[in-house]
N, C-alpha and C positions, 0 to 999 in steps of 0.2 A: 504494500500500500504506500502510495506517495504521500508524504506528510508535508509537502510544500504547497503554499498558497500563493496565488497570483494576486499582486497588488498593483493597481495603476496609480502612478504619481499624479496628483492634481496639478502640479507645476509644469512638468514636461510631457505629461500624458503617455509616458512609456510604461510598460509593464515589467515588473521584476518579481522574483519569487523569494519567499521567506518561509522559514519553518513555522508550522502551525502552533508550536509551543511558544513562539515569540509574538505571535499576532494575537494580542489581547486588548480589551478595552482600556484606554488610558496609556498605552505603550507608545513610545516615540521611536521611529525608525528613520534611518537615512535612506533616501532613494539611491539605488545602486547606479543610476544613470547621471543624475544632476547633483547628487549629494545634498539635496535639500532635506530638512528635517520634516517628517510627516508625523502628526499626532493622530493615532487611531482612536476614534471616539464613535460609539454607536449612535450618538446624536448628530453626527456630522452631516452636512448638507450633501456631500459627495456620496452618491449611491454606490460607487465602486468600493469605497472604504467600508461602508456598511455591509456590502456583499462579501468582502474579504473577511470581516469579523465573523459573519455568520458561517462561512465555509470553514474557517479555522475551528470554530466551536464544534461543528459537525464532525470534523476530522478527529478532534480530541475525544469526543464522545465515542466515536467508532473504535478508536484505539483503546479506550478504557473498557469498552464492552468486550473486546478481544482478550484483554488481560483477565477480566473477571471470568469470562467463559473458560479460559484455560485453567484458572485457579479452581473453579468449581467442577470442571470435568475430571480432574484428578481425584476429587472426593476424598474419602478417607483411606485410600490405598497407600501403600508404601512406595509408590513410584515417584516420590518427590526427589529432586536432585539432592546430592549430598551437600551438607552445609560446610562452608569454608571457615577455617579458624584463623 
């Protein structure tokens, strides 16, 4: 699963990609093309910013669901990986 989110810079209108874990409400990122500071805010007027935040949230939820499913699929069996000391 690709965990990168496309973000369109409101200044230069070019698209760059950032990890979903970094794309959160209130975060500030630099555009990879024009190096301008972009504040990610769900109340932003730019629909591309709001769309990127929504996509990042969906990717994080999907990743969390995979981890939970893997944890519960093992159940009570002793198939857990060995603990490191």
